[in-house]
C-alpha positions as CSV (number, residue, x, y, z in Angstrom):
1,M,133.2,-91.9,111.2
2,L,131.0,-93.1,113.9
3,L,130.3,-90.4,116.5
4,P,129.9,-91.2,120.2
5,T,126.7,-90.1,121.9
6,A,126.3,-88.5,125.3
7,I,122.9,-88.4,127.2
8,L,122.2,-85.5,129.5
9,V,120.3,-86.8,132.6
10,D,119.9,-84.7,135.8
11,G,122.6,-82.2,134.7
12,M,125.2,-84.9,133.9
13,Y,126.3,-86.0,130.5
14,M,126.9,-89.8,130.3
15,L,128.7,-91.3,127.4
16,W,126.4,-94.0,126.2
17,D,127.1,-95.2,122.7
18,G,130.4,-95.0,120.9
19,H,132.7,-95.3,123.9
20,H,135.1,-97.5,121.8
21,T,135.3,-94.7,119.2
22,A,136.0,-92.1,121.9
23,Q,138.7,-94.3,123.5
24,E,140.4,-94.8,120.1
25,M,140.3,-91.1,119.4
26,K,141.9,-90.4,122.8
27,R,144.5,-93.1,122.1
28,Q,145.3,-91.3,118.8
29,N,145.8,-88.0,120.7
30,Y,142.8,-86.2,119.4
31,T,142.5,-82.9,121.2
32,S,138.7,-82.8,120.8
33,I,136.2,-85.5,120.2
34,P,133.1,-84.9,118.0
35,M,130.0,-86.1,119.7
36,W,126.2,-86.2,119.5
37,Y,124.4,-84.9,122.5
38,I,120.9,-85.9,123.7
39,D,119.2,-83.7,126.3
40,T,116.5,-85.8,127.9
41,A,114.7,-82.6,129.2
42,M,113.9,-81.7,125.5
43,I,112.2,-85.0,124.8
44,T,108.4,-84.7,125.2
45,D,106.3,-87.4,126.9
46,E,104.3,-87.6,123.7
47,T,107.4,-88.5,121.7
48,V,108.4,-91.2,124.3
49,E,104.9,-92.7,124.2
50,E,104.6,-92.6,120.5
51,A,107.9,-94.5,120.2
52,G,106.6,-97.2,122.6
53,F,108.8,-96.4,125.6
54,T,108.0,-95.7,129.2
55,D,110.4,-92.9,130.1
56,R,112.8,-90.3,128.6
57,V,116.0,-92.0,129.5
58,E,114.9,-95.3,128.0
59,Y,114.0,-93.5,124.8
60,A,117.3,-91.5,124.8
61,V,119.3,-94.7,125.2
62,W,117.5,-96.2,122.2
63,L,118.0,-93.0,120.3
64,A,121.7,-93.0,121.0
65,G,122.0,-96.4,119.5
66,Q,120.2,-95.2,116.4
67,N,122.7,-92.5,115.9
68,M,125.6,-95.0,115.4
């Protein structure tokens, strides 16, 4: 099963990748939806730079896509 991914930015979780899966689970009356979470505050500047990105959110968006 593909799991949706939510990214925490400025105290708000945003469903980034897997929204079709989440909608399908909702349609099938799931009472809870398993999900990956990425907290941008936990991503170091060094990690972002080493991966070739310029900011944490950009890196988190890429990372969310890799989780699918």
